[in-house]
VMD Tcl script that draws the C-alpha trace (Angstrom):
set ca {
  {12.94 -17.29 15.52}
  {14.29 -14.00 17.01}
  {11.55 -12.12 16.44}
  {9.29 -11.26 19.07}
  {5.40 -10.82 18.94}
  {3.56 -10.50 21.78}
  {-0.15 -11.90 22.06}
  {-2.38 -9.14 19.88}
  {-5.80 -9.40 21.48}
  {-6.97 -11.23 24.73}
  {-11.14 -11.73 25.10}
  {-11.15 -9.71 27.98}
  {-9.66 -6.67 26.02}
  {-12.09 -7.51 23.39}
  {-14.68 -7.41 25.68}
  {-13.51 -4.38 27.14}
  {-13.00 -2.66 23.81}
  {-16.65 -4.10 22.70}
  {-18.01 -1.98 26.33}
  {-16.21 1.17 25.22}
  {-17.31 1.53 21.99}
  {-21.20 0.63 23.03}
  {-21.46 -2.44 20.67}
  {-21.78 -4.33 23.94}
  {-24.25 -2.34 25.93}
  {-25.70 -4.58 28.73}
  {-24.39 -8.52 28.98}
  {-25.55 -10.92 26.48}
  {-24.53 -14.05 24.61}
  {-22.78 -12.21 22.00}
  {-19.57 -10.57 23.49}
  {-16.88 -8.58 21.66}
  {-14.26 -11.04 21.35}
  {-17.27 -13.82 20.30}
  {-18.37 -11.19 17.06}
  {-14.94 -10.40 16.40}
  {-13.51 -13.47 16.17}
  {-16.80 -14.64 14.12}
  {-16.37 -12.36 11.33}
  {-12.79 -11.92 10.84}
  {-11.79 -15.75 10.77}
  {-14.89 -16.18 8.75}
  {-14.21 -13.21 6.57}
  {-12.67 -15.40 3.27}
  {-16.37 -16.80 2.70}
  {-18.47 -14.00 4.04}
  {-20.29 -13.26 0.45}
  {-21.34 -16.73 0.56}
  {-21.81 -17.36 4.38}
  {-25.61 -15.92 5.24}
  {-26.45 -14.66 8.51}
  {-28.01 -18.45 9.28}
  {-24.63 -19.77 8.42}
  {-23.38 -17.69 10.78}
  {-25.17 -18.19 13.45}
  {-24.61 -22.04 12.87}
  {-20.89 -21.47 13.09}
  {-21.43 -19.66 16.24}
  {-23.34 -22.13 17.82}
  {-20.42 -24.96 16.64}
  {-17.76 -23.49 17.81}
  {-18.88 -21.44 20.92}
  {-21.85 -22.95 21.61}
  {-23.68 -19.53 21.69}
  {-27.22 -19.79 20.00}
  {-28.46 -16.08 18.75}
  {-30.85 -16.25 15.66}
  {-29.95 -14.75 12.35}
  {-32.61 -11.53 13.20}
  {-30.39 -10.95 16.27}
  {-27.10 -10.99 14.99}
  {-28.34 -8.84 11.67}
  {-29.65 -6.49 14.51}
  {-25.88 -6.33 15.82}
  {-24.19 -4.70 12.74}
  {-25.31 -1.60 13.15}
  {-22.53 1.62 13.84}
  {-21.40 0.53 16.91}
  {-20.05 -2.99 16.08}
  {-18.14 -0.50 13.49}
  {-16.85 1.62 15.90}
  {-15.74 -1.70 17.74}
  {-13.99 -3.27 14.66}
  {-12.44 0.21 14.02}
  {-11.03 0.43 17.14}
  {-9.67 -2.88 16.97}
  {-7.95 -2.01 13.89}
  {-6.29 1.33 15.22}
  {-4.95 -0.99 17.68}
  {-3.64 -3.37 15.90}
  {-1.84 -0.49 13.83}
  {-0.65 1.41 17.02}
  {0.76 -2.67 18.26}
  {3.24 -2.38 15.70}
  {5.52 -0.08 17.95}
  {5.68 -2.70 19.84}
  {7.19 -5.68 17.42}
  {10.05 -3.68 16.58}
  {11.49 -6.05 12.63}
  {12.88 -3.41 10.89}
  {14.35 -5.21 8.07}
  {17.39 -3.33 6.57}
  {18.82 -0.97 9.62}
  {18.71 2.23 9.47}
  {19.70 4.05 6.35}
  {21.17 7.02 6.83}
  {19.70 10.52 6.11}
  {15.53 8.90 6.29}
  {13.99 8.24 8.96}
  {11.00 6.07 6.82}
  {10.41 5.39 2.77}
  {6.72 5.52 2.72}
  {4.93 4.01 -0.52}
  {1.40 4.31 -0.61}
  {-1.27 4.10 -3.27}
  {-4.86 2.43 -3.09}
  {-7.09 0.27 -4.77}
  {-10.92 -0.07 -5.40}
  {-14.06 -2.37 -5.89}
  {-16.87 -1.97 -7.06}
  {-19.77 -2.41 -4.39}
  {-23.80 -2.94 -5.00}
  {-25.36 0.31 -6.03}
  {-28.47 0.54 -3.26}
  {-24.88 2.27 -1.49}
  {-24.49 4.48 -3.72}
  {-25.57 7.07 -1.66}
  {-22.63 6.50 1.30}
  {-19.93 5.12 -1.58}
  {-20.41 6.86 -4.86}
  {-18.48 5.20 -7.98}
  {-17.30 6.61 -11.19}
  {-20.55 5.94 -12.96}
  {-20.81 5.08 -16.57}
  {-20.77 1.43 -17.41}
  {-19.49 0.76 -13.74}
  {-21.28 0.36 -10.66}
  {-22.88 3.61 -9.31}
  {-20.99 2.66 -5.71}
  {-17.29 1.61 -5.21}
  {-15.06 1.52 -2.67}
  {-11.35 3.20 -2.34}
  {-8.64 1.84 -0.05}
  {-6.13 4.02 0.46}
  {-2.80 2.33 2.14}
  {0.50 3.29 3.11}
  {3.57 1.86 4.83}
  {7.40 2.49 5.30}
  {9.12 -0.70 3.40}
  {12.51 -0.17 5.91}
  {10.01 -1.88 8.37}
  {7.11 -2.80 6.97}
  {5.21 -0.50 9.79}
  {1.67 1.06 8.61}
  {1.60 4.42 8.12}
  {-2.39 4.64 6.62}
  {-5.26 1.81 6.14}
  {-8.47 4.02 5.88}
  {-11.59 3.15 3.88}
  {-13.18 5.51 1.55}
  {-15.73 6.78 -1.13}
  {-14.26 6.10 -4.94}
  {-14.88 9.75 -5.71}
  {-12.39 10.45 -2.76}
  {-9.39 10.57 -5.30}
  {-5.59 9.69 -4.45}
  {-5.09 13.58 -4.49}
  {-7.72 14.89 -2.09}
  {-5.99 12.31 0.17}
  {-2.29 13.07 -0.63}
  {-3.35 16.34 1.20}
  {-6.27 15.77 4.01}
  {-2.92 12.91 5.31}
  {-0.03 15.26 5.00}
  {-0.04 15.69 8.84}
  {1.35 11.67 8.55}
  {4.12 12.83 7.09}
  {7.43 13.22 9.32}
  {10.69 15.48 8.83}
  {13.11 12.65 7.33}
  {10.76 10.46 5.28}
  {11.41 9.73 1.54}
  {7.81 9.65 -0.06}
  {7.96 7.40 -3.06}
  {4.47 7.86 -5.29}
  {2.72 7.61 -8.31}
  {1.23 11.23 -10.05}
  {-2.15 11.19 -8.96}
  {-0.91 12.36 -5.41}
  {2.23 14.07 -5.99}
  {0.32 18.13 -6.65}
  {2.91 20.98 -6.44}
  {0.84 21.63 -3.39}
  {1.52 18.62 -1.60}
  {5.25 18.58 -3.70}
  {5.66 21.80 -1.42}
  {4.59 20.77 2.09}
  {6.38 18.04 1.68}
  {9.51 19.97 1.56}
  {8.24 22.48 3.82}
  {8.50 19.28 6.37}
  {11.23 18.58 6.28}
  {11.08 15.40 4.18}
  {11.58 14.36 0.41}
  {10.00 12.64 -2.44}
  {10.77 10.85 -5.73}
  {8.31 10.94 -8.26}
  {7.61 11.03 -11.82}
  {7.58 14.68 -13.23}
  {3.97 15.61 -14.08}
  {3.77 16.25 -18.17}
  {1.00 19.26 -17.76}
  {3.84 21.04 -15.40}
  {5.79 23.42 -16.56}
  {9.43 22.49 -15.64}
  {12.13 25.17 -15.93}
  {15.87 26.06 -16.07}
  {17.02 29.33 -14.46}
  {19.20 31.34 -16.51}
  {20.99 34.37 -14.80}
  {17.77 36.33 -14.03}
  {15.82 34.14 -16.30}
  {13.67 31.63 -16.05}
  {13.47 29.04 -19.53}
  {11.49 25.99 -20.15}
  {13.44 22.45 -20.18}
  {14.08 22.05 -23.97}
  {13.20 18.01 -23.83}
  {13.50 17.86 -27.74}
  {17.40 18.78 -27.60}
  {18.08 17.19 -24.00}
  {16.69 14.14 -25.73}
  {18.96 14.57 -29.07}
  {22.13 15.38 -27.08}
  {21.40 11.88 -24.96}
  {21.08 9.99 -27.83}
  {24.05 11.20 -30.07}
  {26.50 10.80 -27.20}
  {25.01 7.78 -25.91}
  {23.96 9.40 -22.46}
  {22.05 6.99 -20.60}
  {21.09 9.55 -17.71}
  {22.12 12.92 -16.66}
  {20.29 15.36 -14.15}
  {19.37 19.02 -14.14}
  {18.65 21.12 -11.65}
  {15.07 22.46 -12.33}
  {12.33 24.54 -11.11}
  {8.56 23.50 -11.06}
  {5.09 25.96 -11.53}
  {4.90 28.89 -13.62}
  {4.57 30.81 -10.07}
  {6.07 29.03 -7.11}
  {8.79 27.55 -9.04}
  {9.87 24.49 -6.78}
  {13.68 23.91 -7.05}
  {14.12 19.92 -7.65}
  {16.39 17.91 -9.58}
  {15.16 16.52 -12.31}
  {16.87 13.19 -13.52}
  {16.29 12.07 -17.28}
  {16.75 8.75 -18.40}
  {17.27 7.70 -21.90}
  {14.57 4.97 -22.93}
  {15.07 1.81 -25.19}
  {13.61 2.07 -28.53}
  {11.30 -0.92 -28.08}
  {9.74 1.08 -24.61}
  {9.52 4.08 -26.80}
  {7.52 2.87 -29.92}
  {5.36 1.02 -27.20}
  {5.00 4.39 -25.78}
  {4.35 6.29 -29.10}
  {1.80 3.98 -30.08}
  {-0.52 3.89 -27.16}
  {-0.59 7.93 -27.11}
  {-1.28 7.81 -30.74}
  {-4.36 5.12 -30.07}
  {-5.31 7.76 -27.29}
  {-5.78 10.41 -29.26}
  {-7.52 8.54 -32.12}
  {-10.04 7.32 -29.42}
  {-10.43 10.61 -28.16}
  {-10.37 12.21 -31.05}
  {-7.02 14.61 -30.91}
  {-4.28 16.25 -33.24}
  {-1.16 14.63 -33.99}
  {1.13 13.80 -31.36}
  {3.59 17.05 -31.00}
  {7.09 17.20 -30.85}
  {7.90 18.15 -27.34}
  {5.34 15.17 -26.50}
  {7.48 12.77 -29.09}
  {10.86 13.75 -27.57}
  {9.67 13.02 -23.82}
  {8.39 9.81 -24.61}
  {11.84 8.76 -25.31}
  {12.90 9.77 -21.69}
  {11.66 8.86 -17.67}
  {11.98 11.93 -16.10}
  {12.24 12.02 -11.87}
  {12.13 14.56 -9.89}
  {13.23 14.65 -5.58}
  {13.93 17.18 -3.77}
  {16.64 14.95 -2.18}
  {20.20 15.64 -2.84}
  {22.89 13.78 -4.65}
  {24.67 13.23 -1.28}
  {21.50 11.63 -0.20}
  {20.38 9.85 -3.50}
  {22.93 9.37 -6.19}
  {21.88 9.70 -9.55}
  {22.14 5.50 -10.05}
  {19.57 4.82 -7.36}
  {16.55 6.89 -8.25}
  {14.93 5.01 -11.05}
  {15.21 1.36 -8.98}
  {14.18 3.23 -5.99}
  {10.82 4.34 -7.86}
  {10.27 0.85 -9.03}
  {9.76 -0.41 -5.41}
  {6.54 1.07 -6.00}
  {5.35 -1.42 -7.61}
  {5.79 -3.63 -4.31}
  {2.30 -2.23 -3.59}
  {0.69 -3.85 -6.61}
  {1.76 -7.20 -5.22}
  {0.39 -6.33 -1.91}
  {-3.02 -5.85 -2.81}
  {-2.96 -8.39 -4.69}
  {-2.79 -10.65 -1.85}
  {-5.64 -8.61 -0.76}
  {-7.93 -9.67 -3.26}
  {-7.13 -13.04 -4.80}
  {-6.12 -14.62 -1.46}
  {-8.33 -12.23 0.81}
  {-11.35 -11.70 -1.48}
  {-11.26 -8.23 -0.38}
  {-13.64 -7.44 -3.78}
  {-16.19 -10.31 -3.62}
  {-18.81 -8.43 -1.67}
  {-22.83 -9.33 -1.65}
  {-25.83 -7.26 -1.48}
  {-25.88 -6.41 2.05}
  {-27.17 -3.12 4.14}
  {-24.13 -0.68 4.87}
  {-23.02 -1.56 8.07}
  {-23.02 -4.94 7.32}
  {-20.25 -4.37 4.21}
  {-18.91 -1.84 6.48}
  {-18.49 -4.50 9.20}
  {-17.19 -7.11 6.68}
  {-14.28 -4.67 4.86}
  {-12.83 -3.97 8.44}
  {-12.56 -7.66 9.95}
  {-10.73 -8.53 6.46}
  {-8.54 -5.60 7.14}
  {-7.94 -6.74 10.62}
  {-7.27 -10.37 8.82}
  {-4.66 -8.65 6.48}
  {-3.16 -6.55 9.21}
  {-2.91 -9.46 11.01}
  {-1.08 -11.67 8.36}
  {1.13 -9.00 7.80}
  {2.47 -8.89 11.19}
  {3.39 -12.32 10.59}
  {4.88 -12.00 7.05}
  {6.75 -8.83 8.02}
  {8.60 -10.84 10.35}
  {9.33 -13.79 8.72}
  {10.67 -11.87 5.70}
  {12.84 -10.11 7.94}
  {14.90 -12.84 9.39}
  {14.90 -15.01 6.24}
  {16.49 -12.28 4.47}
  {19.00 -11.25 7.96}
  {19.96 -15.17 8.75}
  {19.78 -16.74 5.23}
  {20.07 -13.82 2.80}
  {16.97 -15.08 0.88}
  {13.82 -12.95 -0.58}
  {10.40 -13.95 0.91}
  {7.48 -14.60 -1.74}
  {4.92 -12.77 0.05}
  {2.19 -14.41 -2.42}
  {2.83 -17.43 -0.99}
  {3.75 -17.21 2.22}
  {0.20 -15.46 2.29}
  {-1.57 -18.37 0.55}
  {-0.51 -20.73 2.98}
  {-1.32 -18.01 6.10}
  {-4.36 -17.12 5.47}
  {-5.89 -20.10 3.66}
  {-4.20 -23.53 5.22}
  {-2.83 -21.85 8.49}
  {-6.31 -19.79 9.72}
  {-7.27 -21.87 12.03}
  {-3.21 -21.32 14.10}
  {-3.34 -18.17 13.10}
  {-6.82 -17.50 14.80}
  {-5.05 -18.92 17.81}
  {-2.66 -16.58 17.94}
  {-4.73 -14.03 17.82}
  {-6.52 -14.69 20.46}
  {-3.93 -15.51 22.69}
  {-4.92 -19.19 22.94}
  {-1.64 -20.28 20.92}
  {2.26 -19.10 21.90}
  {3.18 -16.72 19.24}
  {6.52 -17.39 18.85}
  {6.29 -20.64 18.59}
  {3.56 -20.28 15.68}
  {6.02 -18.30 14.38}
  {9.04 -20.43 13.97}
  {7.25 -23.15 12.72}
  {6.08 -20.77 9.86}
  {9.68 -20.03 9.41}
  {10.76 -23.48 8.92}
  {7.79 -23.67 5.98}
  {8.25 -20.49 4.43}
  {12.66 -21.08 3.91}
  {11.76 -24.29 2.08}
  {8.65 -23.45 0.71}
  {7.70 -19.98 0.41}
  {11.22 -18.39 -1.31}
  {10.41 -16.28 -3.90}
  {11.65 -17.23 -7.75}
  {12.93 -15.04 -10.08}
  {11.32 -15.58 -14.20}
  {13.52 -14.42 -16.72}
  {16.33 -11.92 -16.32}
  {14.64 -8.77 -14.53}
  {15.10 -8.05 -10.81}
  {11.75 -8.52 -9.05}
  {10.33 -5.54 -7.61}
  {11.13 -7.97 -3.63}
  {14.98 -7.99 -5.05}
  {15.21 -4.49 -5.64}
  {14.32 -3.70 -2.59}
  {16.74 -6.03 -1.00}
  {19.35 -4.95 -2.87}
  {19.00 -1.81 -4.55}
  {18.48 -0.36 -0.69}
  {21.18 -1.69 1.28}
  {23.75 -2.79 -1.67}
  {23.58 -0.15 -4.14}
  {22.29 2.82 -2.01}
  {25.23 2.06 0.64}
  {27.96 1.45 -1.90}
  {27.03 4.73 -3.61}
  {27.88 6.62 -0.31}
  {31.24 5.34 0.49}
}
mol new
graphics top color blue
foreach p $ca { graphics top sphere $p radius 0.5 }
foreach p [lrange $ca 0 end-1] q [lrange $ca 1 end] { graphics top cylinder $p $q radius 0.2 }
display resetview
C-alpha cells in the first residue's frame, strides 16, 4: 500500500504528555500510556464495565495492581486534560499523513461538511450538560464534527452541552474557516450573519434558502421580492428542470447570491405538503398560504460561488454530499456506541467520551487511507460502515498495537486494504446513487467535465 502512516504515539510520548497535563504528578503504577490504553481500547464496553472490571483488565494485561477506589480518583480534571491533549495531537498529526483522495479541485482549497450529533446522559449532570427538557433527559451532550471531504482531514471535533445550538457554534467557530473553503451545511448553521462572514473571509458556501429570510430581485434601483408562485408555474408550464437567478438576501444587508431553483417531482411535493399540513394541524395553525405551496414545489439553494466555479448542474449533487456525515454518525453510535453511557461522575463520563473519540479518530485515519487507495487503484468505493465494523470490533487488538507503535502501521494498512478490496466494498441498493458515489463521481467527473 502506497500511503505511509507513522506510529501515532509511543508509550514514552504518552507518559510525557501525562506529566505535562499534570495527570501524572509523581511516579506510580498507573502511567499515562497505561491509562489511555485501558479506556480507549475498552471503550466499546465502558457502559457495562465497572471500575473493578477495569482494575482486573489492568492487572491481566499489564501486571499493574490498583484498587477500584484508586482508579476512581484518577478520573479527574487532569485525566480529562490528558485525553483532550492526546486527541488534539491526533488531529494535528493529520498534517503528516497526506492522503488526499481526489487531488486538487480548482477553485477550492477544502470542501467542508459540518453537523452535530446528540445523545442523552444521566440527569445528575444537567448542571454541566443541560438538555432540551420536556419528556427527554434533562442532560444531553452535543458533539460538533466538521471535515474536509477532499482529504478526510478533521477541521472541528468538540464536545458541548445540548443547548449549545448549531447556530451558536457556527458563529463561535467561524475562525476555523479559511480563504478558498467551500462550506456545505444545513440551515441551522447558516444565518445571514454567518453567510456574510464566510463571504468576507473570501470563502464560499452552498446551502438551502431559509424560508423565513426575504429574497429579493433587483429591478433598476428597486428590490422586489421573488415571486415563487410565478417561478414555479413558469417551470411547470415549460418543463424546466432547473434555472437560476441573481438575488439578494435579507431586508437590510442585501447579501448578493445565486439562487438555484430545482423543480421537484409531484410525489415529493405531495409528501412535503402532507407533512406541512399535519404539522399545522398539530400546532393548531391555519391553512398553508400560496407562496408556501409554491416553494414546496422547488428545491432552493443559494451560493456565493460563481457559475464558473460551481455550474448549476453540480449544485444539488454537491449539497447531497452533506448526508455523508449522517453515515459517520451512524458508525459512531451503532459501532462505537458513543451514545451508550451509564451514570458516573462528570469527569469519568467526559473521559469515556474522549476515549471513544480518540478511537474514532484513529480509525478515521485508517479508513480514509484505505478508501483513497481503493479508489485510486481500482476505482471502487469503500463502505465505511463495513470497514469500520471490522476495524473497530474485530481488529481492535491490532489497531491498539498500531496506535502504541508496537506494530508497523503500513504492514497493518496493507493487510486491511486486502481485506477491504474483497469484503468492504460499497453495495448499491436500488437505482439512486449513494452519497459516496456522489462524492466520487459528482465532484471528480461531473465537476471537472463542466469545467472543460
